[in-house]
C-alpha positions in Angstrom: 146.0 113.5 88.6 148.7 110.9 89.3 148.4 109.6 85.7 148.8 113.2 84.3 151.8 113.7 86.4 153.3 110.4 85.2 152.8 111.4 81.6 154.4 114.8 82.2 157.3 113.1 84.0 157.8 110.6 81.2 157.8 113.3 78.6 160.4 115.4 80.5 162.6 112.4 81.2 162.6 111.3 77.5 163.1 114.9 76.4 166.1 115.3 78.6 167.5 112.0 77.6 167.2 112.9 73.9 169.0 116.2 74.6 172.1 114.3 75.7 171.8 111.0 73.8 172.1 111.5 70.0 170.9 108.0 69.3 167.4 109.1 70.5 167.3 112.6 68.9 169.4 112.1 65.8 169.9 108.4 65.1 171.7 109.1 61.8 174.5 110.6 63.8 174.2 108.6 67.0 174.3 105.2 65.4 177.4 106.1 63.4 179.1 107.3 66.6 178.3 104.0 68.2 180.1 102.1 65.4 183.4 104.1 65.8 186.0 101.7 67.2 188.7 104.3 67.8 188.5 108.0 68.7 191.5 108.7 66.5 190.9 107.2 63.1 193.6 107.9 60.5 190.9 109.0 58.1 187.3 110.0 58.8 185.0 111.3 56.1 181.9 113.5 56.6 179.4 113.6 53.7 176.0 112.9 52.2 174.6 109.7 50.8 177.2 110.0 48.1 179.8 109.4 50.8 177.7 106.9 52.6 177.6 104.7 49.5 180.9 105.8 47.9 183.6 105.7 50.6 184.3 102.0 51.3 186.2 102.6 54.6 186.6 98.9 55.3 188.4 98.4 51.9 190.5 101.5 52.7 191.7 99.8 55.9 192.4 96.5 54.1 194.4 98.1 51.3 196.4 100.6 53.3 196.6 99.4 56.9 195.2 102.7 58.1 192.0 103.0 60.2 189.2 104.7 58.3 185.6 105.5 59.0 182.7 106.6 56.8 180.5 109.2 58.6 178.3 109.9 55.6 174.6 110.5 56.2 171.9 111.2 53.6 170.8 114.8 52.7 173.6 116.6 54.5 175.7 119.6 53.5 178.2 122.1 55.1 176.0 123.2 58.0 175.2 119.6 59.1 178.9 118.7 58.7 179.8 121.6 61.0 177.3 120.5 63.6 178.5 116.9 63.3 182.2 117.9 63.6 181.5 119.9 66.7 179.6 116.9 68.2 182.5 114.5 67.3 185.0 116.8 69.1 182.7 117.0 72.1 182.6 113.2 72.1 186.4 113.0 72.1 186.8 112.0 68.4 189.8 113.6 66.7 190.6 112.1 63.3 194.2 112.4 62.1 192.8 113.5 58.7 189.3 114.7 58.1 187.7 114.5 54.6 184.6 116.6 54.0 182.4 116.1 51.0 181.3 119.2 49.1 177.9 118.5 47.5 177.4 121.4 45.1 173.6 121.5 45.4 173.9 121.9 49.2 175.7 125.2 48.7 172.4 126.6 47.5 171.1 129.6 49.6 168.2 131.9 49.3 165.9 134.3 51.0 164.1 131.5 52.8 167.4 130.0 54.0 169.8 127.3 52.8 168.4 124.3 51.1 169.8 122.2 53.9 167.2 123.6 56.3 164.7 121.2 54.6 166.6 118.2 55.9 168.3 119.2 59.2 165.1 119.7 61.2 165.0 121.2 64.7 164.2 118.1 66.6 167.5 116.6 65.5 169.4 119.5 67.2 170.4 120.3 70.8 169.8 123.7 72.3 173.3 125.0 71.7 173.2 123.9 68.1 170.2 126.1 67.3 172.4 129.2 67.5 174.9 127.6 65.0 172.3 126.8 62.3 170.6 130.1 62.8 173.8 131.9 62.1 173.8 130.3 58.7 170.3 131.1 57.8 168.0 128.6 59.4 164.7 130.1 60.3 164.3 130.4 64.1 160.5 130.3 63.7 160.9 126.8 62.3 163.8 125.1 64.1 163.1 126.4 67.6 159.5 125.2 67.9 160.6 121.8 66.6 163.3 121.6 69.2 160.9 122.6 72.0 158.4 119.9 70.9 161.2 117.4 71.0 162.0 118.4 74.6 158.5 118.8 76.0 156.5 116.3 73.8 159.2 113.9 72.7 156.9 110.8 72.5 155.1 112.6 69.7 157.9 114.7 68.0 160.4 111.9 68.0 157.9 109.2 67.2 159.5 108.3 63.9 163.0 108.0 65.5 161.4 105.6 68.1 159.4 103.6 65.6 162.3 103.4 63.2 164.3 101.7 65.9 161.5 99.4 67.2 159.7 98.5 64.0 161.2 100.2 60.9 159.0 98.1 58.5 156.0 100.1 59.7 157.5 103.3 58.2 158.5 104.5 54.7 162.3 104.5 54.3 162.7 108.3 54.5 161.1 108.3 58.0 162.9 105.4 59.6 166.1 107.2 60.7 167.8 103.8 60.4 170.3 104.8 57.6 173.3 104.5 59.9 172.2 101.2 61.6 172.3 99.4 58.2 175.9 100.5 57.5 178.8 98.1 58.2 181.3 98.4 61.0 183.2 101.1 59.2 180.2 103.2 58.3 179.8 102.2 54.7 176.4 101.2 53.3 176.3 98.7 50.5 174.7 100.3 47.4 171.1 99.1 47.0 171.7 98.1 43.4 174.6 96.4 41.6 173.2 96.5 38.1 170.3 98.3 36.4 168.4 97.7 33.2 168.2 100.5 30.6 164.6 101.1 31.6 165.6 101.4 35.3 168.5 103.7 34.5 166.2 106.0 32.5 163.7 106.1 35.4 166.5 106.9 37.9 167.9 109.7 35.8 164.5 111.2 35.4 164.1 111.2 39.2 167.5 112.8 39.6 166.6 115.5 37.1 163.4 116.3 39.0 165.3 116.5 42.3 168.3 118.5 41.3 167.8 120.5 38.0 165.7 123.3 39.5 168.1 123.9 42.4 171.2 123.8 40.2 169.6 126.2 37.7 168.9 128.9 40.3 171.7 128.6 42.8 174.6 130.8 43.8 177.4 128.8 45.5 178.8 131.8 47.3 176.4 132.0 50.2 176.0 131.0 53.9 176.7 127.3 53.4 180.1 128.2 52.0 180.6 130.3 55.2 179.7 127.2 57.2 182.5 125.3 55.4 184.8 128.2 56.2 184.0 127.9 59.9 184.4 124.1 59.8 187.9 124.6 58.4 188.6 127.1 61.2 187.5 124.6 63.8 189.8 122.0 62.3 192.8 124.4 62.4 192.0 125.3 66.0 192.1 121.6 66.8 195.1 120.7 64.7 193.2 118.4 62.4 194.3 118.3 58.7 191.3 118.7 56.5 190.7 118.1 52.8 187.5 118.8 50.8 186.2 116.3 48.3 184.0 116.8 45.2 182.5 113.3 44.7 182.2 111.5 41.4 179.4 112.4 39.0 178.4 110.8 35.7 178.3 112.8 32.5 174.5 112.6 32.6 174.4 114.2 36.1 176.9 116.9 35.2 174.8 117.8 32.2 172.3 119.2 34.7 174.6 122.1 35.7 173.9 125.3 33.8 176.8 126.9 32.0 179.4 128.3 34.3 178.1 126.8 37.5 180.7 124.2 37.9 183.4 126.8 37.4 181.8 129.1 40.1 181.6 126.1 42.5 185.3 125.3 42.0 186.3 129.0 42.4 184.3 129.2 45.7 185.7 126.0 47.1 189.3 126.7 46.1 189.0 130.1 47.9 188.8 128.2 51.2 192.5 127.6 51.1 192.6 123.8 51.9 193.4 120.8 49.7 190.6 120.0 47.3 190.3 116.5 45.8 188.3 116.8 42.6 186.9 113.3 42.0 184.0 114.3 39.7 185.4 112.5 36.7 187.0 109.5 38.4 184.2 107.0 37.5 182.4 106.0 34.3 178.7 106.3 33.6 178.4 102.5 34.1 179.8 102.8 37.7 176.5 104.6 38.9 173.0 103.5 39.1 171.5 107.0 39.0 174.4 109.3 37.8 175.8 110.1 41.3 175.4 107.1 43.6 177.8 104.3 42.7 177.6 100.6 42.6 180.0 98.7 44.8 182.5 98.5 42.0 182.4 102.3 41.7 182.8 102.7 45.5 185.9 100.4 45.4 187.5 102.3 42.5 186.8 105.7 44.1 188.1 104.6 47.5 191.3 103.1 46.2 192.2 106.3 44.3 191.0 108.5 47.2 193.4 106.8 49.6 196.3 107.2 47.2 195.5 110.9 47.0 195.1 111.4 50.8 197.8 109.3 52.4 200.9 111.1 51.0 
C-alpha cells in the first residue's frame, strides 16, 4: 500500500511540476526560454525549423548592435506561435519588435483540423492552452486525453521528454525534444550540412516532395490557422509590440511544388492581416540550401543580414 501511494504521489508531483515548468512538458519552448538573456530583446523571431536554421541572431547582434533572439522550433505554425507568444508574455518577455514566420504549408486546414495538430500534441500544452488550440480546430478528443495523461501519468506520457534530456542517444532524433538545447546562446541552430553532393541533393529534394507536395496541392490558406495569426497580431497590438510577418526563403525547386495560383492566394491572405510583410522567398539562391528550404550557414548569414536591414528602419 505504501509503495502504491508513493507511486501515485510521485506521478502527481511530476504532473504538477510539468504543468508549471515548460522545460519538463515542452522542452522545445522551455529550453529556448532558459537561453533568453534579456526579457526585452530588440528583435525576437518565432518560427519553424526554417527560422531555427535561418535566423542567425548572434550575427544580427554583431552587425547591428541590437539584441536579437531566435525562438524558432521545428514543425510549428500560427497556432503554436500564438501559444508561445502568450507564454512569453506570461513569463515577462516583451520584445521591442516581433518577427513571425509564415510557413505556407502550416496554413493548411481541413475537416480533421489544422495540419499543425499533428505536431503540437496535447502533452506539450497546459490546461488553459487547450481552449486556445481547440478554438482553432484541434480535436478535443485527441488533445485533452493526452494532456490528462501528462498530468496523471507523466512518467509514461512524458517519457521521451525525460529520456531526451537524460540520454538523448537512446532515442531517434524526432523523439528527443532536444532541438532547443543544441541551439547557441541566441537560439540559432547550426545547419547540419554545409555542402551536399548532387546525389544527396536529389535525395533531399525527393524527401521534401514527399513531405510537402500533397499538402500544398490540396490546401486552402484561408482557414483557422490564418485566424490564429490574426489573433496573434491582436495580442501584439494589445501589448504595444510591433509585429512583422516573414515568408522565409525557398529555392526554385521548392517553389515548383506549389500548384498554380497557391502562392498568390497565400500572399493575398497574409497581406489581408494588415501588418508589415517581409517577402524573403527569393532572397537566396538554390546553392544556399541543402534541401530547397533549409539553408546552409552561408544562406543563414545572407538572409539575416538583409532581414535586419529590412526590419531596423
